[in-house]
C-alpha positions in Angstrom: -7.3 6.0 -10.8 -9.3 3.6 -13.2 -7.8 5.7 -16.2 -4.3 4.9 -15.1 -5.2 1.2 -14.5 -7.6 0.2 -17.0 -7.4 -3.5 -16.5 -8.2 -3.2 -12.8 -11.8 -3.2 -11.8 -13.3 -0.2 -9.9 -13.8 -2.2 -6.8 -10.0 -3.1 -6.7 -9.2 0.7 -7.1 -11.5 1.7 -4.4 -10.4 -0.9 -2.1 -6.5 0.2 -2.6 -7.6 3.7 -2.0 -9.7 2.8 1.3 -6.6 0.3 2.6 -3.7 2.9 1.9 -5.7 6.1 2.2 -3.0 7.7 0.1 -3.6 8.3 -3.9 0.3 7.6 -4.1 0.3 4.6 -2.2 -2.6 3.0 -3.5 -1.2 3.3 -7.1 2.3 1.9 -6.2 0.1 -1.2 -4.7 -1.9 -1.5 -8.0 1.4 -1.1 -10.1 3.0 -3.8 -7.8 0.1 -6.1 -8.6 -0.1 -5.6 -12.3 3.6 -6.1 -12.5 3.6 -9.4 -10.3 0.9 -10.8 -12.6 2.9 -10.2 -15.8 3.7 -13.9 -16.5 5.9 -13.1 -19.6 8.1 -10.7 -17.6 11.2 -11.8 -15.8 12.0 -11.2 -12.3 14.5 -8.5 -13.1 12.1 -6.7 -15.5 9.7 -6.9 -12.6 12.0 -5.1 -10.3 12.7 -2.5 -13.0 9.1 -1.9 -13.6 7.8 -1.5 -10.0 7.5 2.2 -9.9 7.6 2.3 -6.0 11.2 0.5 -5.8 12.4 2.6 -8.9 11.3 5.9 -6.6 13.1 4.2 -3.6 16.4 3.3 -5.2 16.6 7.2 -6.5 15.8 8.3 -3.2 18.5 6.3 -1.7 20.9 8.1 -3.8 19.9 11.3 -3.1 22.2 13.7 -0.6 21.3 14.7 2.7 18.7 17.6 2.9 21.6 19.5 4.6 23.0 20.0 1.2 19.8 21.1 -0.4 19.8 23.6 -3.0 18.0 26.5 -2.0 15.7 28.1 -4.7 14.0 31.3 -4.5 11.1 31.6 -7.0 8.5 34.2 -7.9 4.8 33.0 -7.4 3.7 34.3 -10.4 6.7 32.9 -12.4 7.3 29.8 -10.7 7.3 27.7 -13.8 9.9 29.7 -15.6 12.2 29.6 -12.6 12.0 25.9 -12.2 12.6 25.4 -15.8 15.6 27.5 -15.9 17.0 25.7 -12.8 16.4 22.2 -14.5 17.8 23.6 -17.8 21.1 24.6 -16.0 24.2 22.4 -16.7 24.6 22.7 -13.1 21.9 20.7 -12.2 22.4 17.5 -10.0 19.8 14.9 -9.5 21.2 13.8 -6.4 21.0 17.2 -4.7 17.5 17.8 -3.3 16.0 21.5 -3.4 14.1 23.8 -0.9 11.8 26.3 -2.1 11.0 29.7 -0.9 8.9 32.4 -2.4 10.1 35.6 -3.0 8.7 38.4 -0.6 7.0 35.6 1.5 7.9 34.4 5.0 8.2 30.7 5.4 10.7 27.6 5.8 10.3 24.8 3.4 9.8 21.5 5.2 8.0 20.1 2.0 4.7 22.0 1.6 6.4 24.9 0.0 8.2 22.6 -2.9 4.9 20.6 -3.5 3.3 24.1 -3.9 5.8 25.2 -6.4 5.9 22.0 -8.5 1.9 21.7 -8.4 1.6 25.5 -9.7 4.4 24.8 -12.1 3.2 21.8 -13.7 -0.5 23.3 -13.9 1.0 26.1 -15.9 2.9 24.0 -18.1 0.2 21.5 -18.9 -2.2 24.5 -19.5 0.1 26.0 -22.0 0.4 29.4 -19.6 4.1 30.0 -19.8 4.7 32.8 -22.2 6.3 31.4 -25.4 5.7 27.6 -24.3 3.2 25.5 -25.8 3.9 21.8 -25.1 0.4 20.0 -24.9 -2.6 19.7 -26.7 -6.0 17.9 -26.0 -8.6 17.8 -23.3 -8.1 18.4 -19.9 -6.1 15.5 -18.1 -5.9 13.8 -21.7 -3.0 15.8 -23.2 -0.8 14.6 -25.9 2.4 16.5 -26.6 2.9 19.0 -29.5 5.3 18.2 -31.9 7.6 21.0 -33.0 11.2 21.5 -34.3 11.5 24.3 -31.5 10.6 21.9 -28.8 12.8 19.1 -30.0 15.7 21.6 -30.4 15.4 23.1 -26.7 14.9 19.6 -25.5 12.0 21.0 -23.2 10.3 17.8 -22.8 13.7 16.3 -21.3 13.8 19.4 -18.7 10.3 18.7 -18.0 11.2 15.1 -17.4 13.6 16.0 -15.1 11.5 18.4 -13.2 8.7 15.5 -12.6 11.3 13.0 -11.8 13.1 15.2 -9.2 9.6 16.4 -7.7 8.5 12.7 -7.3 11.7 11.3 -5.1 11.1 14.3 -3.1 7.6 13.4 -2.4 6.2 16.3 -4.7 3.6 15.7 -7.2 3.7 13.9 -10.4 2.3 15.2 -13.7 -1.3 13.9 -13.8 -2.3 15.6 -17.2 -1.3 13.1 -19.8 -3.7 10.7 -22.2 -3.3 7.1 -20.9 -1.8 5.9 -24.1 1.1 8.8 -23.5 1.6 7.4 -19.8 1.4 3.7 -21.1 4.4 4.5 -23.9 6.5 6.5 -21.5 6.2 3.7 -18.6 6.7 0.7 -20.8 8.1 1.9 -24.1 5.8 -0.6 -25.9 4.0 1.3 -28.9 1.5 -1.6 -29.7 0.4 -1.6 -26.0 0.2 2.3 -25.9 -1.9 2.3 -29.2 -4.4 0.0 -27.7 -5.0 2.5 -25.0 -5.5 5.4 -27.4 -9.0 6.8 -28.0 -10.4 9.0 -30.6 -10.9 11.8 -28.2 -7.4 12.5 -27.8 -7.1 13.4 -31.7 -7.1 17.1 -32.0 -6.6 17.1 -35.9 -9.9 17.9 -37.5 -9.1 15.9 -40.5 -7.8 12.9 -39.0 -11.0 13.0 -36.8 -12.9 13.0 -39.9 -11.2 10.1 -41.3 -11.6 8.4 -38.1 -15.3 8.8 -38.0 -15.8 7.8 -41.6 -14.2 4.4 -40.9 -16.1 4.0 -37.6 -19.4 4.8 -39.6 -18.3 2.3 -42.2 -17.5 -0.5 -39.7 -21.0 0.3 -38.1 -22.8 0.0 -41.3 -21.4 -3.7 -42.1 
């Protein structure tokens, strides 16, 4: 939580967690306060930057659960199954989904959906999907891997659809990215995102050597 809200004190984060007793609700409360305190932001921009309001607006546009798309997924290949679904041109973000694992009993009342998304996001973040490498870096401080194949396949857009569709159905988010990446996705402000970057997010050894040299030179002055 403190990584996602670097401007908040540990006491404020702890108070929000204790008050709401839920990580998502606490995060929404902190985000709302941070948005309100931004003097340079207009009222319209504040409403647009409020994650909770955005999710609620998207949920309001969703169709009834009666019309939910019923997906059967394999427990071992859940990431591939979900990626194929969200890659399909027939995917409609307004239609909710219900999940059932092949060969397993159980009716999805929300738990199976959360389990499926959690397993899929874990596999994707750890590059455990065959033929797919999207991220690099330390655990929970990942940065996207740039490649022409990733661009051509629009895989990150597909992953974004998965994450968004999960969130508006009370599923998990994607808590694996470096703070700078989160900030850029949320605000589009490159300068602010760079300000939250750290040398520990750099995986290129040549760049790390340069950064260490610059840091040492500054320290010696």
